[in-house]
C-alpha positions in Angstrom: 2.7 -18.4 55.7 5.4 -16.0 56.8 6.0 -17.4 60.2 5.3 -20.6 62.0 2.5 -18.9 64.0 0.5 -17.8 61.0 -1.4 -21.1 60.7 -4.9 -21.4 62.0 -5.6 -25.1 61.4 -3.9 -28.3 60.2 -5.3 -31.4 58.5 -3.5 -34.5 57.4 -4.5 -36.1 54.1 -3.4 -39.5 52.9 -3.1 -41.3 49.6 -4.4 -44.7 50.7 -3.5 -46.4 47.4 0.2 -46.3 48.3 1.8 -48.6 50.8 2.5 -47.2 53.3 0.0 -44.4 52.6 1.6 -41.1 51.5 0.8 -38.1 53.7 0.4 -34.4 52.9 -0.4 -31.6 55.4 -3.1 -29.0 54.7 -2.4 -25.8 56.7 -4.9 -22.9 56.6 -3.9 -19.5 57.7 -6.0 -16.8 59.4 -6.7 -15.1 56.1 -8.1 -18.3 54.6 -5.1 -19.1 52.4 -4.2 -22.8 52.4 -0.8 -24.4 51.9 -0.3 -28.0 51.2 3.0 -29.3 52.5 4.9 -32.5 52.0 6.6 -33.6 55.2 8.8 -36.1 53.3 10.3 -33.2 51.4 11.2 -31.1 54.4 7.7 -29.6 54.5 8.1 -28.1 51.0 4.9 -26.3 49.9 3.5 -28.2 47.0 0.4 -26.2 46.5 -1.0 -22.8 47.6 -4.8 -22.3 47.3 -6.8 -19.1 47.9 -9.3 -20.9 50.0 -10.1 -24.3 51.7 -12.4 -25.5 49.0 -9.8 -25.0 46.3 -7.2 -26.9 48.4 -9.6 -29.7 49.1 -10.5 -30.1 45.4 -6.8 -30.2 44.6 -6.2 -33.0 47.1 -9.3 -34.9 46.1 -8.4 -34.8 42.4 -5.1 -36.5 43.3 -7.1 -39.1 45.2 -6.0 -38.0 48.7 -8.5 -38.5 51.6 -8.6 -36.5 54.8 -7.7 -38.1 58.0 -10.6 -37.6 60.4 -10.1 -34.6 62.6 -8.5 -31.2 62.5 -5.9 -29.6 64.7 -6.3 -25.9 65.4 -3.8 -23.6 67.0 -5.9 -23.5 70.1 -5.9 -27.3 70.4 -2.1 -27.4 70.2 -1.8 -25.3 73.3 -4.2 -27.6 75.2 -2.4 -30.7 74.0 1.0 -29.4 75.0 -0.3 -28.5 78.4 -1.9 -31.9 78.9 1.2 -33.8 77.7 3.4 -32.0 80.2 4.5 -33.8 83.3 1.6 -34.5 85.7 2.4 -35.6 89.3 6.1 -36.1 88.4 5.3 -38.6 85.6 4.4 -38.1 81.9 0.9 -38.9 80.9 0.3 -41.8 78.5 -1.4 -41.0 75.2 -4.7 -42.5 76.5 -4.5 -40.4 79.7 -3.9 -37.3 77.7 -7.0 -38.1 75.6 -9.1 -38.6 78.7 -7.8 -35.3 80.1 -8.7 -33.5 76.9 -12.3 -34.9 77.0 -12.7 -33.5 80.5 -11.6 -30.0 79.4 
């Protein structure tokens, strides 16, 4: 992914056998290429796959499990707008979730 705006979706995967669980990020770009990044290693790309299925298989072979849900680039804009100050006070996380459900 050439720039930070090239990604289309983001998933978090965990290795539940470790304590605390180890996290990896699966980022898919608009062309379908998937990058698996390690946030502990300054977001170093540890695997590049030509499609989602290949990336998913790589993670599953290493016994990683997906965290439920996926964040898309569109969702990020909505989340940022909701988390901004509303009526002079920041929204709590629960308030932000409730606002997202209304949208």
